[in-house]
C-alpha positions as CSV (number, residue, x, y, z in Angstrom):
1,M,10.6,4.8,-20.9
2,T,8.6,1.6,-21.1
3,D,4.7,1.9,-21.6
4,L,3.9,0.1,-18.3
5,I,5.1,-0.6,-15.1
6,I,3.3,-3.0,-12.8
7,I,4.6,-3.2,-9.3
8,G,4.0,-6.6,-7.6
9,A,3.5,-10.3,-9.7
10,G,1.0,-11.7,-7.6
11,P,-2.2,-12.8,-9.6
12,G,-3.1,-9.0,-10.4
13,G,0.4,-8.3,-11.5
14,Y,1.3,-11.3,-13.6
15,E,-1.6,-11.8,-15.4
16,T,-1.9,-8.1,-16.1
17,A,1.6,-8.0,-17.4
18,I,0.9,-10.9,-19.6
19,E,-2.2,-9.3,-21.3
20,A,-0.7,-6.1,-21.6
21,A,2.4,-7.8,-23.5
22,K,-0.5,-9.4,-25.4
23,R,-1.6,-6.0,-26.7
24,G,1.6,-5.2,-27.9
25,M,2.6,-2.9,-24.6
26,S,6.2,-2.8,-23.2
27,V,6.1,-3.9,-19.6
28,T,8.5,-3.8,-16.6
29,L,7.1,-6.0,-13.9
30,I,8.9,-5.1,-10.8
31,N,8.6,-8.3,-8.2
32,D,10.0,-8.5,-4.5
33,G,9.6,-11.9,-3.6
34,P,8.7,-15.5,-5.4
35,L,6.5,-15.1,-8.5
36,G,2.8,-15.9,-7.9
37,G,2.6,-13.6,-4.9
38,V,0.5,-14.6,-1.9
39,C,-2.0,-16.4,-3.6
40,L,0.3,-18.8,-5.3
41,N,2.9,-19.1,-2.4
42,E,1.3,-18.3,0.8
43,G,-2.5,-18.3,0.5
44,C,-5.0,-19.7,-2.0
45,I,-2.7,-22.6,-3.2
46,P,-1.1,-24.2,-0.6
47,T,-4.4,-23.8,1.8
48,K,-6.4,-25.7,-1.2
49,T,-3.7,-28.5,-1.1
50,F,-4.1,-29.2,2.7
51,C,-7.6,-28.9,2.4
52,H,-8.0,-31.3,-0.3
53,Y,-5.6,-34.0,1.3
54,A,-6.4,-33.3,5.0
55,G,-7.5,-36.5,6.5
56,K,-6.4,-38.7,3.5
57,E,-2.8,-38.6,4.0
58,D,-0.5,-37.8,6.7
59,F,0.4,-34.1,7.3
60,A,4.2,-34.5,6.5
61,T,3.4,-36.0,3.3
62,V,0.9,-33.4,2.3
63,A,3.5,-30.7,3.5
64,E,5.5,-32.0,0.8
65,R,3.2,-32.1,-1.9
66,K,2.2,-28.7,-1.1
67,E,5.8,-27.5,-1.7
68,A,5.8,-29.5,-5.1
69,V,2.6,-28.1,-6.0
70,V,3.8,-24.5,-5.2
71,S,7.1,-25.0,-7.1
72,Q,5.3,-26.4,-10.2
73,L,3.0,-23.6,-10.5
74,R,5.5,-21.0,-9.8
75,K,7.5,-22.3,-12.9
76,G,4.5,-22.0,-14.7
77,V,4.5,-18.2,-14.0
78,A,7.8,-17.9,-14.8
79,Y,7.5,-19.5,-18.1
80,L,4.1,-17.6,-19.0
81,L,6.1,-14.4,-18.5
82,K,8.9,-15.3,-21.0
83,N,7.8,-12.4,-23.2
84,P,10.1,-10.2,-25.1
85,N,7.6,-7.3,-24.1
86,I,8.1,-8.3,-20.5
87,T,10.9,-7.3,-18.6
88,I,11.4,-8.4,-14.9
89,V,13.0,-6.7,-12.1
90,E,13.8,-7.9,-8.8
91,G,13.3,-5.8,-5.9
92,K,11.2,-3.5,-3.8
93,A,9.7,-0.6,-5.6
94,R,9.6,2.9,-4.2
95,F,8.2,6.1,-6.4
96,K,10.6,9.0,-6.7
97,N,8.2,10.9,-8.3
98,A,4.8,10.4,-10.1
99,Q,6.5,8.9,-13.3
100,T,9.6,7.2,-11.8
101,V,10.1,3.9,-9.7
102,V,13.4,3.3,-8.0
103,V,14.5,-0.1,-7.5
104,N,17.9,-1.3,-6.0
105,G,19.0,2.2,-7.1
106,A,18.1,2.3,-10.4
107,E,15.3,4.4,-11.9
108,Y,12.5,3.2,-14.1
109,V,10.3,5.5,-15.9
110,A,6.8,4.7,-17.7
111,K,3.8,6.5,-19.1
112,D,1.4,4.4,-17.0
113,I,2.1,2.6,-13.7
114,I,0.0,-0.3,-11.8
115,I,0.4,-0.9,-8.1
116,A,-0.2,-4.6,-7.5
117,T,1.4,-4.9,-4.2
118,G,-1.0,-7.1,-2.4
119,S,-1.5,-7.5,1.3
120,K,-0.2,-8.9,4.5
121,P,-1.8,-10.7,7.6
122,A,-3.5,-8.0,9.9
123,M,-2.9,-7.9,13.5
124,L,-5.3,-7.2,16.4
125,P,-4.0,-4.6,18.7
126,I,-4.4,-6.7,22.0
127,S,-2.2,-7.8,24.8
128,G,-0.2,-10.6,23.6
129,A,-0.5,-10.1,19.8
130,D,3.6,-10.4,19.6
131,S,3.6,-13.7,21.6
132,E,5.5,-16.6,20.0
133,I,2.9,-18.6,20.2
134,V,0.8,-16.3,17.8
135,F,0.9,-17.5,14.2
136,T,-0.3,-15.9,10.9
137,S,-1.8,-17.8,8.1
138,T,1.6,-17.9,6.3
139,D,3.1,-19.5,9.4
140,V,0.5,-21.9,9.5
141,L,1.1,-23.1,5.9
142,N,5.1,-23.6,6.9
143,L,4.6,-25.2,9.5
144,K,6.5,-28.5,10.0
145,E,5.0,-29.8,12.7
146,L,1.6,-29.5,13.9
147,P,0.3,-28.3,17.4
148,E,-2.1,-30.3,19.7
149,S,-4.2,-27.4,19.7
150,I,-4.7,-23.9,18.1
151,F,-7.1,-21.2,19.0
152,V,-8.2,-19.3,15.9
153,I,-8.8,-15.6,15.9
154,G,-11.3,-15.0,13.1
155,G,-14.2,-16.7,11.8
156,G,-13.7,-15.7,8.3
157,V,-12.6,-17.4,5.0
158,I,-8.9,-17.8,6.1
159,G,-9.8,-18.6,9.6
160,L,-12.4,-21.6,8.7
161,E,-10.5,-23.1,6.0
162,M,-7.2,-23.4,8.2
163,A,-9.6,-24.5,11.2
164,S,-11.4,-27.1,8.9
165,Y,-8.2,-28.6,7.4
166,L,-6.2,-28.5,10.9
167,H,-9.1,-30.4,12.6
168,R,-9.0,-33.2,9.9
169,F,-5.2,-33.5,10.6
170,G,-5.8,-34.2,14.4
171,V,-5.3,-31.0,15.9
172,E,-7.9,-29.7,18.4
173,V,-9.4,-26.2,17.3
174,T,-11.2,-23.4,18.8
175,V,-12.5,-20.8,16.5
176,L,-13.8,-17.3,17.7
177,E,-15.4,-14.8,15.6
178,Y,-16.1,-11.1,16.9
179,A,-19.2,-11.0,14.6
180,P,-22.6,-12.9,15.4
181,Q,-22.2,-15.1,12.7
182,L,-19.5,-17.0,10.9
183,L,-18.4,-15.4,7.5
184,P,-20.2,-12.3,8.2
185,N,-20.8,-11.2,4.6
186,F,-22.3,-14.5,3.4
187,D,-25.9,-15.9,3.5
188,A,-27.0,-16.0,7.2
189,E,-28.4,-19.4,7.0
190,I,-25.6,-21.0,5.5
191,S,-23.4,-19.5,8.2
192,K,-25.6,-21.1,10.8
193,R,-25.5,-24.2,9.1
194,L,-22.0,-24.3,8.7
195,K,-21.4,-23.6,12.1
196,M,-23.6,-26.5,13.2
197,L,-21.7,-28.8,10.8
198,L,-18.1,-27.7,11.8
199,T,-19.4,-28.2,15.6
200,K,-20.8,-31.7,15.0
201,Q,-17.3,-32.4,13.4
202,G,-15.6,-31.6,16.7
203,I,-14.3,-28.0,16.4
204,R,-15.3,-25.8,19.0
205,I,-16.7,-22.2,17.7
206,E,-17.8,-19.0,19.7
207,T,-19.3,-16.2,17.9
208,D,-20.1,-12.6,18.9
209,A,-17.2,-12.9,21.5
210,Q,-14.0,-10.5,21.5
211,V,-10.3,-11.9,22.6
212,T,-8.7,-9.4,25.1
213,A,-5.4,-11.0,25.7
214,I,-3.0,-13.6,24.9
215,D,-0.2,-14.8,27.4
216,D,3.0,-16.8,26.5
217,E,1.9,-19.8,28.5
218,G,-0.9,-20.7,25.9
219,F,-3.8,-19.2,27.6
220,V,-6.4,-17.1,25.4
221,T,-8.7,-14.7,27.3
222,Y,-11.8,-13.8,25.7
223,Q,-15.2,-12.1,26.3
224,K,-18.6,-13.1,25.7
225,K,-22.2,-11.7,27.0
226,G,-20.3,-9.7,29.9
227,Q,-18.5,-12.9,30.9
228,E,-14.7,-13.5,30.8
229,Y,-13.2,-16.9,29.9
230,N,-9.9,-18.4,29.4
231,V,-8.8,-21.3,27.0
232,E,-5.3,-22.8,27.1
233,C,-3.8,-24.0,23.7
234,D,-0.6,-24.6,22.0
235,K,-0.8,-22.1,19.5
236,V,-2.8,-19.2,18.4
237,L,-3.8,-18.2,14.5
238,M,-4.7,-14.5,13.8
239,A,-6.9,-14.6,11.0
240,V,-8.6,-11.1,11.3
241,G,-8.2,-10.2,7.8
242,R,-5.2,-8.3,5.7
243,T,-3.5,-5.2,5.6
244,P,-2.8,-3.5,2.1
245,N,1.0,-3.3,1.5
246,T,1.6,0.5,1.0
247,E,3.8,1.4,3.5
248,T,7.5,1.0,1.7
249,L,6.1,2.3,-1.6
250,N,6.8,6.3,-1.0
251,L,3.1,6.9,-2.4
252,E,3.3,10.5,-1.0
253,A,6.3,11.4,-3.8
254,A,4.1,10.3,-6.4
255,G,1.0,12.2,-5.1
256,V,-1.3,9.0,-4.6
257,T,-4.2,9.1,-1.9
258,Y,-4.4,6.1,0.2
259,N,-5.8,5.6,3.9
260,R,-5.5,2.3,6.1
261,K,-7.9,0.5,4.0
262,G,-5.8,0.9,0.7
263,I,-5.0,3.3,-2.3
264,E,-7.9,5.2,-3.1
265,V,-9.1,4.2,-6.7
266,D,-12.1,4.7,-9.0
267,D,-14.2,2.4,-10.7
268,N,-11.5,2.1,-13.3
269,M,-8.8,1.4,-11.0
270,Q,-7.6,4.9,-11.3
271,T,-5.7,6.5,-8.5
272,S,-5.8,10.4,-7.6
273,I,-3.0,10.7,-10.4
274,P,-4.4,9.7,-13.7
275,H,-2.0,7.6,-15.1
276,I,-1.3,5.4,-11.9
277,F,-3.5,2.6,-10.8
278,A,-3.8,0.3,-8.2
279,I,-5.3,-3.2,-8.5
280,G,-6.1,-6.0,-5.8
281,D,-5.5,-6.2,-2.2
282,V,-3.9,-3.1,-2.3
283,N,-6.8,-0.9,-2.9
284,G,-8.9,-2.8,-0.4
285,K,-12.0,-3.0,-2.6
286,M,-12.4,-7.0,-2.9
287,M,-9.2,-9.1,-1.4
288,L,-9.6,-12.0,-4.0
289,A,-6.9,-13.1,-6.4
290,H,-9.5,-13.4,-9.4
291,V,-10.8,-9.8,-8.6
292,A,-7.1,-8.8,-8.7
293,T,-6.7,-10.0,-12.6
294,F,-9.8,-8.5,-13.7
295,Q,-9.2,-5.2,-12.0
296,G,-6.0,-5.4,-14.1
297,Y,-8.0,-6.0,-17.2
298,R,-10.1,-2.8,-16.4
299,A,-7.2,-0.5,-15.6
300,L,-5.5,-1.6,-19.1
301,N,-8.9,-1.1,-20.9
302,S,-8.9,2.4,-19.0
303,I,-5.1,3.1,-20.1
304,Q,-6.1,2.1,-23.7
305,G,-9.2,3.9,-23.7
306,K,-11.3,0.8,-24.1
307,T,-14.4,-0.2,-22.2
308,D,-15.6,-3.8,-21.1
309,K,-18.5,-5.8,-19.7
310,I,-16.8,-6.8,-16.3
311,K,-19.3,-6.7,-13.7
312,F,-17.8,-6.5,-10.2
313,N,-21.1,-6.9,-8.4
314,M,-21.1,-10.5,-9.5
315,V,-17.9,-11.7,-8.3
316,P,-17.9,-15.2,-6.8
317,A,-16.3,-16.4,-3.8
318,A,-15.6,-19.6,-2.5
319,V,-14.6,-21.3,1.2
320,F,-12.7,-24.5,1.3
321,T,-14.1,-25.9,4.5
322,I,-15.5,-29.1,4.6
323,P,-18.3,-29.0,3.2
324,E,-17.5,-26.0,1.1
325,V,-19.4,-22.6,0.6
326,A,-19.7,-20.6,-2.5
327,S,-21.6,-17.4,-3.1
328,V,-22.5,-14.9,-5.6
329,G,-24.6,-11.7,-5.8
330,L,-27.0,-10.5,-3.1
331,T,-27.8,-12.3,-0.1
332,E,-31.4,-11.9,1.3
333,A,-30.4,-9.6,3.7
334,L,-29.0,-7.2,1.2
335,C,-32.4,-7.7,-0.9
336,D,-34.2,-6.6,2.1
337,D,-32.2,-3.7,2.5
338,E,-32.8,-2.5,-1.2
339,E,-36.3,-3.2,-0.7
340,L,-36.6,-5.7,-3.4
341,D,-39.2,-8.0,-4.5
342,Y,-37.8,-11.6,-4.5
343,K,-38.3,-15.2,-4.3
344,V,-36.2,-17.7,-2.4
345,V,-35.5,-21.1,-3.9
346,K,-33.9,-23.8,-1.7
347,V,-32.9,-27.3,-2.8
348,P,-31.0,-29.7,-0.3
349,F,-28.1,-31.8,-1.9
350,G,-29.8,-34.9,-0.2
351,T,-32.3,-34.8,-3.2
352,V,-29.4,-35.0,-5.7
353,G,-28.5,-38.5,-6.9
354,K,-24.7,-38.2,-7.3
355,A,-24.3,-36.3,-3.7
356,I,-26.1,-39.4,-2.6
357,A,-23.9,-41.6,-4.2
358,M,-20.8,-39.7,-2.9
359,G,-21.9,-40.0,0.6
360,E,-22.2,-36.4,0.5
361,P,-25.5,-35.2,1.4
362,D,-24.9,-32.1,3.9
363,G,-25.9,-28.4,2.6
364,F,-28.2,-27.0,-0.1
365,C,-28.2,-24.7,-3.0
366,K,-30.3,-21.2,-2.2
367,L,-31.3,-19.2,-5.5
368,I,-32.5,-15.7,-4.6
369,I,-35.0,-14.5,-7.7
370,D,-36.3,-11.2,-8.8
371,K,-40.0,-11.7,-9.0
372,E,-40.6,-9.2,-11.6
373,T,-37.7,-9.4,-13.9
374,R,-37.2,-13.3,-13.3
375,I,-33.2,-13.1,-13.2
376,I,-31.2,-14.5,-10.6
377,L,-30.0,-12.1,-8.0
378,G,-28.2,-14.2,-5.8
379,C,-26.7,-17.9,-5.4
380,H,-25.5,-19.3,-2.2
381,I,-24.3,-23.1,-2.0
382,M,-23.0,-25.1,0.9
383,G,-21.9,-28.4,-0.1
384,V,-19.5,-30.6,-1.8
385,H,-17.8,-28.8,-4.9
386,A,-19.7,-25.6,-3.9
387,S,-16.8,-23.7,-5.1
388,D,-17.3,-25.3,-8.7
389,L,-21.3,-25.5,-8.9
390,V,-21.6,-21.7,-8.4
391,Q,-19.9,-20.7,-11.8
392,E,-22.7,-22.0,-13.6
393,V,-25.0,-19.4,-11.9
394,V,-22.1,-16.8,-12.0
395,T,-22.3,-17.0,-16.0
396,M,-26.3,-17.1,-15.9
397,M,-26.2,-13.9,-13.7
398,N,-23.2,-12.3,-15.9
399,I,-25.5,-12.6,-19.2
400,G,-28.7,-12.0,-17.5
401,V,-30.6,-15.3,-18.0
402,T,-34.0,-15.7,-16.7
403,I,-35.4,-18.6,-15.1
404,D,-37.5,-19.2,-17.9
405,D,-34.6,-19.4,-20.3
406,A,-32.5,-21.7,-17.9
407,K,-35.3,-24.2,-17.4
408,D,-34.6,-25.5,-20.8
409,I,-31.1,-26.2,-20.3
410,I,-29.9,-30.1,-20.2
411,H,-28.0,-31.2,-17.4
412,A,-25.7,-34.4,-17.6
413,H,-27.0,-37.1,-15.1
414,P,-26.2,-37.7,-12.8
415,T,-24.0,-34.8,-11.7
416,L,-24.1,-32.6,-8.9
417,N,-24.8,-29.6,-11.1
418,E,-28.3,-31.1,-11.3
419,I,-28.9,-29.1,-7.9
420,I,-28.9,-26.0,-10.1
421,Q,-31.6,-27.5,-12.5
422,I,-33.8,-28.5,-9.8
423,A,-33.6,-25.0,-8.1
424,I,-34.3,-23.4,-11.3
425,H,-37.4,-25.7,-12.2
426,Q,-38.8,-25.1,-8.6
427,A,-38.7,-21.4,-9.1
428,E,-40.9,-21.3,-12.0
């Protein structure tokens, strides 16, 4: 018997295995597929490689670079897992009972089990969804040649990132989003401004619309405001979210409760069976790689009877469009829903010296501040390096820094981070 079985070696699985081994636990890490999971092999890392180099180098060169980056990082994960406390088992895991997992006919037993099997692209139940011209995000990342045109179904993070870089490679792109705004869970003002900028770049965008059919000849039919439209394209990207990987686990044998959104867990990532935990995409809470890692730490702490100060209500999110978008905390809409007394400060990148020097004046930083406590409730940024800039505010929010404290923090000049400094000083 081992101390801990972890099923899945994506960011949540392998990071948790490393941390558990560091704490002296014996770990059996069961993995079906390349180390690093979707994020490293079919998601975050390859996508960001394309996002960074699109428009700077030709597609074939960037595609080769992407493979090299993924290979290098995969080797890095393998090196980190070389620990005497970690045993890696290759194969698909299936529960025999609540204590036993079967892989390739062999049985493995542990005191505690963490499920970290991730997710796969979701598909809409519409006519033509199984057509040969319909791609998932995984398919697009593995393209050897680019289509002349692509119709992207879904204006969320995955759809917009791919639309943005494909357009920079010269592909004619149309994006359709069912919700009234792009990035439905993000700040409404940022979504509106991003739509304007992407449209200006040449990406066609339709919101508040619904795809009804796809045919093999390359026509996508959609409805908007009671009217039906047809758009011709070479390929279709289905980017409508992701579905937890639960179907092959035989969760019923373990007594683990789940639904179509994922495995049901409490705040400690504990399932309906006390010694079985589920982290990352498979629990459907927040499908972000960095969240999976910290959910793993939370599960480990629960197993060992420890507490932590991880704040899952202060998780940063980033979208690597051009320009980037980043967000943490509450939006104005959520503040209104909670009837909070708040103030908003907004600073354009056009007031920041380095942004002007870089030729990147588009976008703004918005801070939402509690009028009474003076703490930051939310930060929403659209602009150059937004994904990096937001982390400063994440740190402030996590330790409860007020704007009165933050105004005394000196920022180097000229830096993009000065946009945070300007916003804080304007908030006084």
